[in-house]
N, C-alpha and C positions, 0 to 999 in steps of 0.2 A: 887617645891619640889618633889623629886623622892623618892619612897619607894619601897623596895623589899619585897614581901610577899611570903612566902613559904607555899603552901597549900598541904594537903595530897590529894592523888588521888581521894578519894570519895568526898571531899569538892569541888575540882576543877571540877569534873564531874557534881555535882549538880549546881554549879554556872554557868557553861557553858550552861547547859540545861535551866536554868532560863533566861540567857541572850539571847539564841537562841529563846526562846518562845516569848520574847519581841521584837525580831528582831534587837537587838543591839549587838555590840561587847562586849566581857568580860570586856575590859577596860572601856567602856562607862557605863556598868552596875555597875561596882565597883565604878566609880566616882559618880554615882547616889546614891548608898548606903551610901557612905561616906558623901556626901552632906546632905542627909536626917538625918543621925546621928549627923552631926555637926549643924543641925538646919538651914541650908542654903537652898535656893530655888533650886530645881532640874532643869535640862534643860527643861523638859516638862512643869514645872511651869513658867519658864521664857519665853518660846516660845511655847504656847499651840497649835499652828498649827502643831507642830511636835510631838504632843502627840501620844503615841503608844496605841493601843487597844488590849485587850487580845483575843478578838474573833470578828467575823463579826457582831454579834448582837450588841456588844458594839459600834462598829464603826457606825452602822446604827442609833442606838438610840442617840448617842452622837456626831453625825457628826458635824464637824466644819462648814458645809454648811447648817445645819438645820435652817429653817426660812429665808433662802436667796431667796426663791421664784424663784429657777432656773427652766428653761424649758429645760429638757433634752430629750425631745421626738425626736426620730431619724426620718429622712426622709424615707418614705416607698419605694420610687422608685427614683433611680438616673438615669439621662439621660445617654443613651449609644450611642456611635457613630454608625451611620448607613452608610454602604458603598453602595451608590446607583450606583456605576459605574461598 
């Protein structure tokens, strides 16, 4: 189903700002709002790995990798080629 929605400039600006803050397109943001109002699961609820975080601290506290016991320590020294010739 396609719906045409006419927004006043202030409303459009506000919705665009919220969509940009979440890192999604305006279309995706509006789909999420409509799904929530219709009582349907949103894309983030269906696919939690694609969940958007409002800020870095939310990402770190609610990381999808928390508790995965990942070893992310980097190598301190990488071997470099030596020209002995």
